[in-house]
N, CA, C and O atoms as a GROMACS GRO file, in nm:
protein
  400
    1MET      N    1   0.098  -0.113   0.021
    1MET     CA    2  -0.002   0.008   0.010
    1MET      C    3   0.092   0.125  -0.003
    1MET      O    4   0.178   0.146   0.082
    2THR      N    5   0.078   0.190  -0.092
    2THR     CA    6   0.158   0.336  -0.126
    2THR      C    7   0.112   0.415   0.030
    2THR      O    8   0.013   0.394   0.100
    3LYS      N    9   0.248   0.530   0.053
    3LYS     CA   10   0.200   0.640   0.171
    3LYS      C   11   0.101   0.715   0.129
    3LYS      O   12   0.032   0.757   0.222
    4ALA      N   13   0.064   0.750   0.018
    4ALA     CA   14  -0.051   0.839  -0.032
    4ALA      C   15  -0.175   0.796  -0.001
    4ALA      O   16  -0.251   0.868   0.063
    5LEU      N   17  -0.216   0.646  -0.054
    5LEU     CA   18  -0.326   0.582  -0.017
    5LEU      C   19  -0.344   0.558   0.095
    5LEU      O   20  -0.450   0.592   0.147
    6ARG      N   21  -0.232   0.481   0.179
    6ARG     CA   22  -0.250   0.504   0.355
    6ARG      C   23  -0.325   0.620   0.418
    6ARG      O   24  -0.433   0.628   0.476
    7ALA      N   25  -0.216   0.721   0.383
    7ALA     CA   26  -0.277   0.886   0.425
    7ALA      C   27  -0.426   0.896   0.427
    7ALA      O   28  -0.496   0.923   0.524
    8PHE      N   29  -0.470   0.865   0.286
    8PHE     CA   30  -0.602   0.916   0.256
    8PHE      C   31  -0.712   0.809   0.318
    8PHE      O   32  -0.829   0.840   0.338
    9LEU      N   33  -0.665   0.697   0.341
    9LEU     CA   34  -0.737   0.589   0.410
    9LEU      C   35  -0.774   0.633   0.563
    9LEU      O   36  -0.885   0.612   0.612
   10GLN      N   37  -0.661   0.700   0.636
   10GLN     CA   38  -0.648   0.765   0.754
   10GLN      C   39  -0.716   0.863   0.764
   10GLN      O   40  -0.752   0.887   0.879
   11SER      N   41  -0.758   0.952   0.667
   11SER     CA   42  -0.819   1.075   0.634
   11SER      C   43  -0.961   1.022   0.681
   11SER      O   44  -1.014   1.064   0.784
   12ILE      N   45  -1.028   0.912   0.586
   12ILE     CA   46  -1.162   0.852   0.576
   12ILE      C   47  -1.198   0.849   0.739
   12ILE      O   48  -1.277   0.925   0.795
   13LEU      N   49  -1.117   0.736   0.803
   13LEU     CA   50  -1.157   0.724   0.930
   13LEU      C   51  -1.148   0.803   0.998
   13LEU      O   52  -1.203   0.787   1.107
   14ARG      N   53  -1.079   0.923   0.973
   14ARG     CA   54  -1.097   1.004   1.085
   14ARG      C   55  -1.226   1.078   1.043
   14ARG      O   56  -1.288   1.131   1.135
   15SER      N   57  -1.255   1.086   0.966
   15SER     CA   58  -1.398   1.145   0.932
   15SER      C   59  -1.468   1.094   0.936
   15SER      O   60  -1.574   1.157   0.938
   16VAL      N   61  -1.478   0.948   0.940
   16VAL     CA   62  -1.561   0.857   0.990
   16VAL      C   63  -1.581   0.891   1.154
   16VAL      O   64  -1.692   0.921   1.198
   17ARG      N   65  -1.481   0.885   1.225
   17ARG     CA   66  -1.487   0.941   1.379
   17ARG      C   67  -1.560   1.057   1.385
   17ARG      O   68  -1.645   1.068   1.473
   18ASP      N   69  -1.538   1.158   1.298
   18ASP     CA   70  -1.549   1.287   1.349
   18ASP      C   71  -1.726   1.267   1.330
   18ASP      O   72  -1.793   1.297   1.430
   19LEU      N   73  -1.787   1.227   1.229
   19LEU     CA   74  -1.942   1.222   1.213
   19LEU      C   75  -2.011   1.122   1.322
   19LEU      O   76  -2.126   1.153   1.354
   20SER      N   77  -1.963   1.021   1.376
   20SER     CA   78  -1.992   0.946   1.424
   20SER      C   79  -2.080   0.986   1.570
   20SER      O   80  -2.166   0.911   1.616
   21PRO      N   81  -2.036   1.132   1.639
   21PRO     CA   82  -2.128   1.158   1.692
   21PRO      C   83  -2.271   1.198   1.663
   21PRO      O   84  -2.382   1.182   1.715
   22ILE      N   85  -2.229   1.245   1.574
   22ILE     CA   86  -2.385   1.328   1.482
   22ILE      C   87  -2.457   1.217   1.480
   22ILE      O   88  -2.567   1.203   1.534
   23ILE      N   89  -2.371   1.103   1.392
   23ILE     CA   90  -2.506   1.011   1.333
   23ILE      C   91  -2.559   0.913   1.480
   23ILE      O   92  -2.667   0.854   1.476
   24LEU      N   93  -2.466   0.906   1.610
   24LEU     CA   94  -2.528   0.847   1.690
   24LEU      C   95  -2.684   0.953   1.779
   24LEU      O   96  -2.798   0.929   1.818
   25VAL      N   97  -2.606   1.053   1.773
   25VAL     CA   98  -2.755   1.132   1.816
   25VAL      C   99  -2.874   1.166   1.750
   25VAL      O  100  -2.981   1.193   1.803
   26ILE      N  101  -2.848   1.162   1.635
   26ILE     CA  102  -2.970   1.105   1.523
   26ILE      C  103  -3.044   1.008   1.539
   26ILE      O  104  -3.166   1.012   1.533
   27LEU      N  105  -2.970   0.903   1.562
   27LEU     CA  106  -3.010   0.733   1.552
   27LEU      C  107  -3.109   0.739   1.731
   27LEU      O  108  -3.216   0.690   1.767
   28PHE      N  109  -3.020   0.811   1.793
   28PHE     CA  110  -3.068   0.802   1.935
   28PHE      C  111  -3.238   0.888   1.970
   28PHE      O  112  -3.324   0.833   2.038
   29PHE      N  113  -3.258   1.024   1.909
   29PHE     CA  114  -3.342   1.058   1.885
   29PHE      C  115  -3.441   0.974   1.774
   29PHE      O  116  -3.559   0.982   1.807
   30GLN      N  117  -3.426   0.917   1.684
   30GLN     CA  118  -3.468   0.883   1.599
   30GLN      C  119  -3.571   0.745   1.632
   30GLN      O  120  -3.686   0.725   1.592
   31PHE      N  121  -3.477   0.654   1.725
   31PHE     CA  122  -3.539   0.541   1.776
   31PHE      C  123  -3.582   0.538   1.935
   31PHE      O  124  -3.663   0.454   1.975
   32PHE      N  125  -3.529   0.625   2.015
   32PHE     CA  126  -3.539   0.630   2.141
   32PHE      C  127  -3.645   0.735   2.155
   32PHE      O  128  -3.742   0.711   2.227
   33VAL      N  129  -3.634   0.858   2.088
   33VAL     CA  130  -3.704   0.978   2.148
   33VAL      C  131  -3.860   0.963   2.054
   33VAL      O  132  -3.975   0.969   2.096
   34LEU      N  133  -3.827   0.950   1.967
   34LEU     CA  134  -3.949   0.939   1.862
   34LEU      C  135  -3.994   0.832   1.847
   34LEU      O  136  -4.111   0.831   1.808
   35ASN      N  137  -3.940   0.725   1.867
   35ASN     CA  138  -4.035   0.585   1.872
   35ASN      C  139  -4.045   0.559   1.672
   35ASN      O  140  -4.141   0.518   1.607
   36LYS      N  141  -3.932   0.594   1.632
   36LYS     CA  142  -3.960   0.576   1.466
   36LYS      C  143  -3.853   0.470   1.414
   36LYS      O  144  -3.742   0.465   1.468
   37SER      N  145  -3.885   0.389   1.312
   37SER     CA  146  -3.801   0.336   1.228
   37SER      C  147  -3.702   0.453   1.133
   37SER      O  148  -3.723   0.574   1.124
   38LEU      N  149  -3.622   0.396   1.086
   38LEU     CA  150  -3.546   0.498   0.967
   38LEU      C  151  -3.636   0.458   0.848
   38LEU      O  152  -3.678   0.345   0.823
   39PRO      N  153  -3.659   0.569   0.780
   39PRO     CA  154  -3.737   0.578   0.658
   39PRO      C  155  -3.685   0.521   0.537
   39PRO      O  156  -3.748   0.463   0.448
   40ASP      N  157  -3.560   0.546   0.544
   40ASP     CA  158  -3.488   0.501   0.418
   40ASP      C  159  -3.327   0.474   0.459
   40ASP      O  160  -3.233   0.552   0.445
   41PRO      N  161  -3.327   0.322   0.521
   41PRO     CA  162  -3.225   0.316   0.560
   41PRO      C  163  -3.059   0.306   0.459
   41PRO      O  164  -2.945   0.332   0.497
   42GLY      N  165  -3.100   0.265   0.341
   42GLY     CA  166  -3.018   0.248   0.219
   42GLY      C  167  -3.010   0.355   0.143
   42GLY      O  168  -2.955   0.351   0.033
   43GLY      N  169  -3.073   0.479   0.202
   43GLY     CA  170  -3.073   0.605   0.111
   43GLY      C  171  -2.941   0.675   0.222
   43GLY      O  172  -2.830   0.721   0.195
   44MET      N  173  -3.016   0.656   0.360
   44MET     CA  174  -2.928   0.714   0.470
   44MET      C  175  -2.752   0.672   0.447
   44MET      O  176  -2.652   0.744   0.446
   45LEU      N  177  -2.770   0.535   0.431
   45LEU     CA  178  -2.635   0.470   0.417
   45LEU      C  179  -2.543   0.536   0.352
   45LEU      O  180  -2.436   0.576   0.397
   46VAL      N  181  -2.601   0.552   0.202
   46VAL     CA  182  -2.529   0.631   0.075
   46VAL      C  183  -2.500   0.762   0.094
   46VAL      O  184  -2.397   0.813   0.049
   47GLY      N  185  -2.605   0.838   0.174
   47GLY     CA  186  -2.568   0.958   0.228
   47GLY      C  187  -2.461   0.980   0.311
   47GLY      O  188  -2.378   1.071   0.306
   48PHE      N  189  -2.471   0.874   0.399
   48PHE     CA  190  -2.353   0.882   0.546
   48PHE      C  191  -2.212   0.893   0.426
   48PHE      O  192  -2.144   0.994   0.405
   49ALA      N  193  -2.198   0.782   0.372
   49ALA     CA  194  -2.088   0.793   0.272
   49ALA      C  195  -2.023   0.906   0.158
   49ALA      O  196  -1.915   0.936   0.107
   50LEU      N  197  -2.150   0.941   0.156
   50LEU     CA  198  -2.129   1.064   0.027
   50LEU      C  199  -2.059   1.214   0.140
   50LEU      O  200  -1.987   1.306   0.101
   51VAL      N  201  -2.102   1.197   0.250
   51VAL     CA  202  -2.068   1.294   0.377
   51VAL      C  203  -1.932   1.266   0.395
   51VAL      O  204  -1.838   1.342   0.376
   52THR      N  205  -1.931   1.144   0.434
   52THR     CA  206  -1.800   1.106   0.476
   52THR      C  207  -1.668   1.138   0.388
   52THR      O  208  -1.563   1.183   0.434
   53PHE      N  209  -1.696   1.101   0.233
   53PHE     CA  210  -1.627   1.115   0.130
   53PHE      C  211  -1.590   1.301   0.116
   53PHE      O  212  -1.484   1.358   0.141
   54GLY      N  213  -1.688   1.345   0.079
   54GLY     CA  214  -1.700   1.473   0.089
   54GLY      C  215  -1.637   1.584   0.205
   54GLY      O  216  -1.594   1.698   0.187
   55LEU      N  217  -1.650   1.511   0.321
   55LEU     CA  218  -1.572   1.578   0.416
   55LEU      C  219  -1.458   1.516   0.432
   55LEU      O  220  -1.398   1.564   0.529
   56THR      N  221  -1.389   1.416   0.373
   56THR     CA  222  -1.241   1.378   0.336
   56THR      C  223  -1.152   1.469   0.239
   56THR      O  224  -1.043   1.526   0.245
   57PHE      N  225  -1.248   1.453   0.155
   57PHE     CA  226  -1.204   1.548   0.078
   57PHE      C  227  -1.140   1.691   0.081
   57PHE      O  228  -1.035   1.742   0.042
   58PHE      N  229  -1.264   1.734   0.152
   58PHE     CA  230  -1.297   1.889   0.209
   58PHE      C  231  -1.147   1.910   0.307
   58PHE      O  232  -1.065   1.999   0.283
   59VAL      N  233  -1.137   1.824   0.403
   59VAL     CA  234  -1.048   1.844   0.495
   59VAL      C  235  -0.900   1.833   0.457
   59VAL      O  236  -0.820   1.910   0.512
   60TYR      N  237  -0.846   1.716   0.340
   60TYR     CA  238  -0.762   1.694   0.272
   60TYR      C  239  -0.707   1.818   0.202
   60TYR      O  240  -0.590   1.857   0.210
   61GLY      N  241  -0.806   1.874   0.133
   61GLY     CA  242  -0.764   1.991   0.054
   61GLY      C  243  -0.739   2.093   0.119
   61GLY      O  244  -0.663   2.168   0.058
   62LEU      N  245  -0.793   2.155   0.294
   62LEU     CA  246  -0.735   2.218   0.356
   62LEU      C  247  -0.607   2.172   0.396
   62LEU      O  248  -0.541   2.275   0.410
   63GLU      N  249  -0.548   2.092   0.418
   63GLU     CA  250  -0.406   2.030   0.503
   63GLU      C  251  -0.338   2.057   0.377
   63GLU      O  252  -0.236   2.127   0.382
   64MET      N  253  -0.394   1.997   0.226
   64MET     CA  254  -0.284   2.131   0.132
   64MET      C  255  -0.258   2.207   0.076
   64MET      O  256  -0.158   2.225   0.006
   65GLY      N  257  -0.375   2.290   0.103
   65GLY     CA  258  -0.350   2.413   0.048
   65GLY      C  259  -0.402   2.541   0.125
   65GLY      O  260  -0.384   2.652   0.075
   66LEU      N  261  -0.453   2.531   0.219
   66LEU     CA  262  -0.514   2.652   0.275
   66LEU      C  263  -0.395   2.617   0.437
   66LEU      O  264  -0.318   2.701   0.482
   67PHE      N  265  -0.411   2.495   0.487
   67PHE     CA  266  -0.349   2.525   0.633
   67PHE      C  267  -0.146   2.575   0.611
   67PHE      O  268  -0.080   2.628   0.701
   68PRO      N  269  -0.108   2.550   0.516
   68PRO     CA  270   0.035   2.605   0.460
   68PRO      C  271   0.031   2.721   0.449
   68PRO      O  272   0.121   2.790   0.496
   69ILE      N  273  -0.056   2.765   0.394
   69ILE     CA  274  -0.051   2.936   0.377
   69ILE      C  275  -0.111   3.024   0.489
   69ILE      O  276  -0.090   3.145   0.484
   70GLY      N  277  -0.181   2.972   0.585
   70GLY     CA  278  -0.227   2.998   0.707
   70GLY      C  279  -0.136   3.045   0.825
   70GLY      O  280  -0.129   3.154   0.882
   71GLU      N  281  -0.055   2.907   0.846
   71GLU     CA  282   0.089   2.910   0.904
   71GLU      C  283   0.162   3.006   0.858
   71GLU      O  284   0.181   3.087   0.948
   72SER      N  285   0.226   3.047   0.733
   72SER     CA  286   0.293   3.128   0.722
   72SER      C  287   0.283   3.240   0.695
   72SER      O  288   0.374   3.316   0.666
   73MET      N  289   0.149   3.267   0.703
   73MET     CA  290   0.077   3.417   0.729
   73MET      C  291   0.108   3.434   0.904
   73MET      O  292   0.177   3.516   0.966
   74ALA      N  293   0.044   3.346   0.939
   74ALA     CA  294   0.074   3.363   1.094
   74ALA      C  295   0.221   3.390   1.143
   74ALA      O  296   0.251   3.461   1.239
   75ASN      N  297   0.291   3.334   1.074
   75ASN     CA  298   0.485   3.329   1.119
   75ASN      C  299   0.524   3.460   1.101
   75ASN      O  300   0.605   3.525   1.167
   76ALA      N  301   0.439   3.502   0.980
   76ALA     CA  302   0.506   3.648   0.920
   76ALA      C  303   0.443   3.763   1.009
   76ALA      O  304   0.514   3.851   1.057
   77PHE      N  305   0.316   3.757   1.025
   77PHE     CA  306   0.262   3.866   1.141
   77PHE      C  307   0.338   3.824   1.259
   77PHE      O  308   0.371   3.924   1.324
   78ALA      N  309   0.387   3.690   1.324
   78ALA     CA  310   0.439   3.699   1.470
   78ALA      C  311   0.617   3.734   1.443
   78ALA      O  312   0.696   3.730   1.538
   79ARG      N  313   0.653   3.759   1.331
   79ARG     CA  314   0.809   3.798   1.334
   79ARG      C  315   0.786   3.956   1.300
   79ARG      O  316   0.876   4.038   1.319
   80LYS      N  317   0.653   3.995   1.248
   80LYS     CA  318   0.647   4.152   1.207
   80LYS      C  319   0.609   4.208   1.362
   80LYS      O  320   0.599   4.330   1.375
   81GLY      N  321   0.594   4.144   1.450
   81GLY     CA  322   0.550   4.175   1.603
   81GLY      C  323   0.452   4.270   1.594
   81GLY      O  324   0.466   4.372   1.661
   82SER      N  325   0.368   4.261   1.534
   82SER     CA  326   0.216   4.349   1.515
   82SER      C  327   0.109   4.260   1.580
   82SER      O  328   0.023   4.196   1.520
   83VAL      N  329   0.132   4.267   1.734
   83VAL     CA  330  -0.006   4.216   1.759
   83VAL      C  331  -0.138   4.249   1.722
   83VAL      O  332  -0.232   4.169   1.716
   84VAL      N  333  -0.142   4.358   1.701
   84VAL     CA  334  -0.292   4.407   1.630
   84VAL      C  335  -0.334   4.338   1.492
   84VAL      O  336  -0.445   4.307   1.449
   85TRP      N  337  -0.226   4.326   1.446
   85TRP     CA  338  -0.224   4.291   1.286
   85TRP      C  339  -0.285   4.115   1.305
   85TRP      O  340  -0.382   4.072   1.242
   86LEU      N  341  -0.212   4.041   1.393
   86LEU     CA  342  -0.240   3.915   1.415
   86LEU      C  343  -0.364   3.878   1.465
   86LEU      O  344  -0.442   3.791   1.424
   87LEU      N  345  -0.378   3.980   1.590
   87LEU     CA  346  -0.566   3.972   1.600
   87LEU      C  347  -0.665   3.984   1.488
   87LEU      O  348  -0.761   3.906   1.480
   88ILE      N  349  -0.651   4.048   1.431
   88ILE     CA  350  -0.727   4.113   1.295
   88ILE      C  351  -0.724   3.971   1.213
   88ILE      O  352  -0.822   3.904   1.179
   89PHE      N  353  -0.593   3.945   1.191
   89PHE     CA  354  -0.588   3.856   1.100
   89PHE      C  355  -0.658   3.691   1.142
   89PHE      O  356  -0.702   3.613   1.057
   90ALA      N  357  -0.656   3.661   1.305
   90ALA     CA  358  -0.694   3.564   1.329
   90ALA      C  359  -0.832   3.583   1.352
   90ALA      O  360  -0.903   3.482   1.353
   91PHE      N  361  -0.873   3.672   1.366
   91PHE     CA  362  -1.063   3.717   1.396
   91PHE      C  363  -1.089   3.709   1.253
   91PHE      O  364  -1.142   3.604   1.218
   92ALA      N  365  -1.059   3.813   1.143
   92ALA     CA  366  -1.078   3.750   1.039
   92ALA      C  367  -1.106   3.603   0.969
   92ALA      O  368  -1.198   3.565   0.896
   93LEU      N  369  -0.980   3.532   1.024
   93LEU     CA  370  -0.997   3.374   0.987
   93LEU      C  371  -1.091   3.306   1.050
   93LEU      O  372  -1.158   3.230   0.979
   94GLY      N  373  -1.120   3.312   1.184
   94GLY     CA  374  -1.225   3.255   1.256
   94GLY      C  375  -1.345   3.317   1.216
   94GLY      O  376  -1.443   3.244   1.233
   95PHE      N  377  -1.373   3.447   1.159
   95PHE     CA  378  -1.539   3.506   1.105
   95PHE      C  379  -1.527   3.444   0.971
   95PHE      O  380  -1.638   3.400   0.939
   96SER      N  381  -1.456   3.426   0.899
   96SER     CA  382  -1.477   3.384   0.749
   96SER      C  383  -1.472   3.197   0.774
   96SER      O  384  -1.520   3.136   0.679
   97THR      N  385  -1.438   3.140   0.848
   97THR     CA  386  -1.420   3.035   0.889
   97THR      C  387  -1.596   2.983   0.899
   97THR      O  388  -1.662   2.912   0.823
   98THR      N  389  -1.634   3.056   1.036
   98THR     CA  390  -1.791   3.046   1.056
   98THR      C  391  -1.875   3.058   0.953
   98THR      O  392  -1.956   2.975   0.910
   99ILE      N  393  -1.850   3.174   0.913
   99ILE     CA  394  -1.977   3.214   0.770
   99ILE      C  395  -1.962   3.094   0.675
   99ILE      O  396  -2.062   3.048   0.621
  100ALA      N  397  -1.844   3.044   0.654
  100ALA     CA  398  -1.849   2.927   0.531
  100ALA      C  399  -1.889   2.787   0.609
  100ALA      O  400  -1.900   2.682   0.546
   0.00000   0.00000   0.00000
């Protein structure tokens, strides 16, 4: 198994781990609070797989493209010594992430 494939499979496992609390909450309320069965288990399983792969590609793309840029910008702001600009950058990044 190549290193890239292994990293991708680990990313998929992380996505499943990150999504599992959401799935467990939904299943808990569906079965124990509403006392209903799943309306379309096959469709939900396909949807879960699509969300898992979508999240995996999204995070993988962030790690490849945006995280390195953000780290270099944060280091440049820290070297510049401007706490005000560093805080403005951190706020703008956090705000835009929340909006996205």
